[in-house]
TORTI-171897 format. One record per residue (C-alpha): x, y, z; residue number from 1. Coordinates in Angstrom, 1 decimal. Layout:
<nodes>
{{X; Y; Z}; NUM}
...
</nodes>
This chain:
<nodes>
{{-11.0; 40.9; -14.0}; 1}
{{-8.7; 41.4; -10.7}; 2}
{{-9.7; 44.8; -8.6}; 3}
{{-7.0; 47.0; -8.8}; 4}
{{-6.2; 48.1; -5.0}; 5}
{{-6.2; 52.1; -4.6}; 6}
{{-2.6; 52.2; -4.0}; 7}
{{-1.9; 50.6; -7.2}; 8}
{{-4.6; 53.1; -9.2}; 9}
{{-3.0; 55.7; -7.7}; 10}
{{0.1; 55.2; -9.0}; 11}
{{-1.4; 54.1; -12.5}; 12}
{{-2.7; 57.9; -12.2}; 13}
{{1.4; 58.4; -12.1}; 14}
{{2.1; 56.1; -15.1}; 15}
{{4.0; 58.7; -18.1}; 16}
{{2.2; 57.6; -21.7}; 17}
{{5.0; 58.5; -23.4}; 18}
{{8.6; 56.8; -23.5}; 19}
{{11.1; 58.8; -20.9}; 20}
{{14.8; 59.3; -20.4}; 21}
{{16.4; 56.5; -18.7}; 22}
{{16.5; 59.0; -15.4}; 23}
{{13.3; 60.1; -15.7}; 24}
{{11.9; 56.3; -15.8}; 25}
{{13.6; 55.4; -12.5}; 26}
{{12.5; 58.7; -11.3}; 27}
{{8.8; 57.6; -11.9}; 28}
{{8.6; 54.8; -10.8}; 29}
{{10.2; 56.2; -6.9}; 30}
{{7.6; 58.6; -7.6}; 31}
{{5.4; 55.2; -6.6}; 32}
{{3.6; 55.1; -3.7}; 33}
{{5.9; 52.9; -0.9}; 34}
{{4.6; 49.1; -0.2}; 35}
{{6.0; 48.2; 3.5}; 36}
{{8.7; 45.6; 2.1}; 37}
{{11.0; 46.8; -0.2}; 38}
{{10.5; 45.6; -4.0}; 39}
{{12.6; 44.2; -6.9}; 40}
{{13.2; 46.4; -9.4}; 41}
{{12.8; 44.7; -12.9}; 42}
{{13.5; 44.7; -16.5}; 43}
{{11.7; 43.6; -19.6}; 44}
{{12.6; 44.1; -22.6}; 45}
{{11.2; 43.0; -26.1}; 46}
{{12.7; 41.5; -28.5}; 47}
{{11.7; 41.1; -32.6}; 48}
{{14.4; 38.0; -32.1}; 49}
{{12.3; 34.3; -33.1}; 50}
{{12.5; 32.2; -29.6}; 51}
{{11.8; 29.4; -32.5}; 52}
{{15.1; 29.8; -34.6}; 53}
{{18.2; 27.9; -32.2}; 54}
{{20.4; 31.0; -33.3}; 55}
{{18.1; 33.7; -32.3}; 56}
{{17.9; 32.7; -28.6}; 57}
{{19.3; 34.8; -26.4}; 58}
{{20.7; 33.7; -23.1}; 59}
{{23.1; 34.2; -20.5}; 60}
{{24.3; 36.1; -17.7}; 61}
{{25.3; 39.3; -16.4}; 62}
{{26.6; 40.6; -13.0}; 63}
{{25.9; 43.5; -12.6}; 64}
{{27.6; 46.7; -11.4}; 65}
{{25.4; 47.1; -7.9}; 66}
{{24.2; 44.0; -7.4}; 67}
{{21.0; 42.5; -6.9}; 68}
{{20.1; 43.4; -2.7}; 69}
{{19.6; 40.0; -2.4}; 70}
{{21.5; 36.8; -1.0}; 71}
{{21.1; 34.1; -3.8}; 72}
{{21.7; 30.7; -1.8}; 73}
{{23.6; 29.2; -4.7}; 74}
{{24.0; 24.6; -4.7}; 75}
{{27.5; 23.4; -6.3}; 76}
{{27.8; 19.7; -7.6}; 77}
{{31.7; 19.6; -7.8}; 78}
{{34.1; 16.9; -5.6}; 79}
{{38.1; 18.2; -4.6}; 80}
{{39.9; 21.0; -4.7}; 81}
{{36.5; 22.4; -6.7}; 82}
{{34.1; 21.8; -3.5}; 83}
{{37.2; 23.5; -1.5}; 84}
{{36.6; 26.9; -4.1}; 85}
{{32.8; 26.2; -3.9}; 86}
{{32.8; 25.6; 0.0}; 87}
{{35.5; 29.5; 0.9}; 88}
{{32.8; 32.0; -1.9}; 89}
{{30.5; 30.9; -0.2}; 90}
{{28.0; 28.7; -0.6}; 91}
{{25.3; 27.6; 0.6}; 92}
{{25.8; 23.6; 0.0}; 93}
{{28.4; 22.0; -2.3}; 94}
{{27.7; 18.1; -2.6}; 95}
{{27.5; 15.2; -5.4}; 96}
{{24.8; 11.9; -4.5}; 97}
{{23.9; 13.3; -0.8}; 98}
{{23.3; 16.4; -3.3}; 99}
{{21.3; 15.0; -6.2}; 100}
{{19.2; 12.8; -3.9}; 101}
{{18.3; 15.6; -1.3}; 102}
{{17.1; 17.5; -4.9}; 103}
{{15.3; 14.0; -5.8}; 104}
{{13.4; 14.4; -3.0}; 105}
{{12.2; 18.0; -3.2}; 106}
{{15.0; 19.6; -1.9}; 107}
{{14.7; 23.4; -4.3}; 108}
{{15.6; 25.5; -1.5}; 109}
{{18.0; 28.6; -3.2}; 110}
{{18.5; 30.2; -6.1}; 111}
{{21.2; 28.7; -8.3}; 112}
{{22.6; 25.6; -9.5}; 113}
{{26.5; 25.0; -9.9}; 114}
{{27.9; 21.8; -11.6}; 115}
{{31.8; 21.3; -12.4}; 116}
{{32.4; 19.5; -15.4}; 117}
{{33.0; 16.5; -14.8}; 118}
{{29.9; 16.0; -12.9}; 119}
{{27.9; 16.5; -14.7}; 120}
{{26.6; 13.2; -16.0}; 121}
{{24.9; 12.8; -11.9}; 122}
{{23.3; 16.3; -12.6}; 123}
{{21.4; 15.5; -16.3}; 124}
{{19.1; 12.9; -14.0}; 125}
{{18.0; 16.5; -12.3}; 126}
{{16.3; 17.7; -15.3}; 127}
{{12.9; 17.0; -14.6}; 128}
{{13.3; 18.7; -11.3}; 129}
{{15.5; 21.5; -12.4}; 130}
{{14.2; 21.7; -15.8}; 131}
{{10.8; 23.6; -15.8}; 132}
{{11.9; 25.8; -11.8}; 133}
{{14.8; 27.4; -14.5}; 134}
{{17.5; 25.6; -12.3}; 135}
{{19.2; 23.3; -14.0}; 136}
{{22.9; 23.8; -15.0}; 137}
{{23.9; 25.1; -18.6}; 138}
{{27.1; 25.8; -20.1}; 139}
{{25.4; 29.0; -21.3}; 140}
{{24.6; 30.2; -18.5}; 141}
{{28.0; 29.8; -17.1}; 142}
{{26.5; 27.6; -14.2}; 143}
{{28.4; 24.2; -16.1}; 144}
{{32.0; 25.2; -16.0}; 145}
{{35.7; 24.4; -14.3}; 146}
{{36.5; 27.5; -12.0}; 147}
{{33.0; 27.0; -9.6}; 148}
{{34.4; 29.7; -7.0}; 149}
{{34.4; 32.4; -9.2}; 150}
{{31.4; 31.8; -10.0}; 151}
{{29.8; 31.4; -6.7}; 152}
{{31.4; 34.5; -6.1}; 153}
{{30.0; 36.1; -9.2}; 154}
{{26.9; 35.2; -8.2}; 155}
{{26.8; 35.6; -4.1}; 156}
{{27.7; 39.2; -5.7}; 157}
{{24.7; 40.0; -8.1}; 158}
{{24.7; 37.8; -11.2}; 159}
{{21.6; 37.3; -12.5}; 160}
{{20.6; 34.6; -15.3}; 161}
{{18.1; 35.4; -18.6}; 162}
{{16.7; 33.2; -21.1}; 163}
{{14.0; 34.9; -23.8}; 164}
{{10.7; 33.5; -23.2}; 165}
{{8.8; 32.2; -26.5}; 166}
{{7.6; 35.6; -27.1}; 167}
{{10.9; 36.6; -27.5}; 168}
{{11.1; 38.6; -23.4}; 169}
{{14.3; 38.8; -21.6}; 170}
{{13.5; 39.7; -18.0}; 171}
{{15.1; 40.6; -15.4}; 172}
{{16.2; 41.3; -11.8}; 173}
{{17.7; 44.9; -11.3}; 174}
{{17.8; 46.2; -7.9}; 175}
{{15.3; 46.6; -4.9}; 176}
{{13.4; 50.2; -4.6}; 177}
{{16.0; 50.8; -1.8}; 178}
{{19.0; 51.3; -4.1}; 179}
{{19.3; 55.3; -5.0}; 180}
{{18.9; 56.1; -8.0}; 181}
{{22.0; 56.3; -9.9}; 182}
{{22.4; 52.6; -8.7}; 183}
{{19.4; 51.6; -10.4}; 184}
{{20.1; 53.0; -13.7}; 185}
{{23.8; 51.7; -14.2}; 186}
{{22.1; 48.7; -13.4}; 187}
{{19.4; 49.2; -16.3}; 188}
{{22.0; 50.3; -18.3}; 189}
{{25.0; 47.5; -18.4}; 190}
{{22.1; 45.0; -18.7}; 191}
{{20.2; 46.8; -22.5}; 192}
{{24.3; 47.5; -23.0}; 193}
{{25.0; 43.9; -23.0}; 194}
{{21.5; 42.2; -24.2}; 195}
{{21.6; 44.4; -26.8}; 196}
{{25.4; 43.8; -28.0}; 197}
{{23.8; 39.9; -27.7}; 198}
{{22.4; 41.0; -31.1}; 199}
{{22.1; 37.3; -33.5}; 200}
{{23.5; 38.3; -37.5}; 201}
{{20.4; 36.5; -38.6}; 202}
{{18.2; 39.5; -37.1}; 203}
{{17.6; 41.4; -40.6}; 204}
{{14.8; 44.2; -38.9}; 205}
{{14.9; 46.1; -35.0}; 206}
{{16.5; 44.3; -32.8}; 207}
{{15.1; 45.6; -29.0}; 208}
{{11.5; 46.7; -30.0}; 209}
{{10.6; 48.0; -26.4}; 210}
{{12.2; 48.6; -22.9}; 211}
{{10.0; 48.7; -19.9}; 212}
{{10.9; 49.0; -16.0}; 213}
{{8.5; 47.8; -12.8}; 214}
{{9.1; 47.0; -9.4}; 215}
{{6.9; 44.4; -7.3}; 216}
{{3.8; 46.1; -7.0}; 217}
{{3.8; 49.3; -9.0}; 218}
{{2.7; 49.8; -13.0}; 219}
{{5.5; 49.9; -15.8}; 220}
{{7.1; 52.2; -17.4}; 221}
{{8.5; 52.5; -21.3}; 222}
{{11.6; 53.3; -21.2}; 223}
{{13.3; 55.5; -24.1}; 224}
{{16.4; 53.6; -26.5}; 225}
</nodes>
C-alpha cells in the first residue's frame, strides 16, 4: 500500500462523510492544502449503464462555460480550404501524409486530433497509435467533421471529450484550482447536466448513481445530485 503524505492525510481529515451540495463540495475542495502547482479539477460520475451494450455507451464532447484552464495542443488532418480554416482557428499542426508519417514514427505530443471526413482513409491506419491513447478522431466525439475550423476553435476554448470506461464511469477535467468557486460550479453543473441529458432509453433503473469531484492531489468530495 502506498504511503500517504502528511498533506494528503491532512486533507483526508477534512473530507466530508456525507454528500455535499455542489457549492459546499467546491468550497471543501478549496480548503484542502495547496500545492506548488495549479491542480486540475476533475468530475467523476458513476453511471448505471452497461458498457457492453452499444446503445448504452456514453460518449461525446462538450465546451465548458469557462474552459479548462489549459491550452490544448490540436493537430488536424485536412487539405485545401479546410486546412486553411484549421490554421486560422489556431491548430498547432495541420497536415496530410507528412503528419501521418510523423505520427506513425511516434509523434503523439498533442491533446486532440481532428480530421476532415475525406482524410479518414489516411487517418484510419493510425488507429494502432492513436486509439490506445484516446486520440483517434471519431464522428461520435465530433473530431471527424467537415467544419474543422469551428471544432479547432472549440477545443482551444476548452472543449472536453468523454467516454464511459469499462465500469460505466465517466471522467472529465472541469478546470483548475485557481478558478474561482462560481466558475468551477458552473463548469461542473454544465457537465453533469449534459451527461444527465444523454440517458439511454434502454436504462430502466438509476442512471446517475454518484458524482464526485477532486483535484490532482486531493481526496474526492461526493456531490449531492
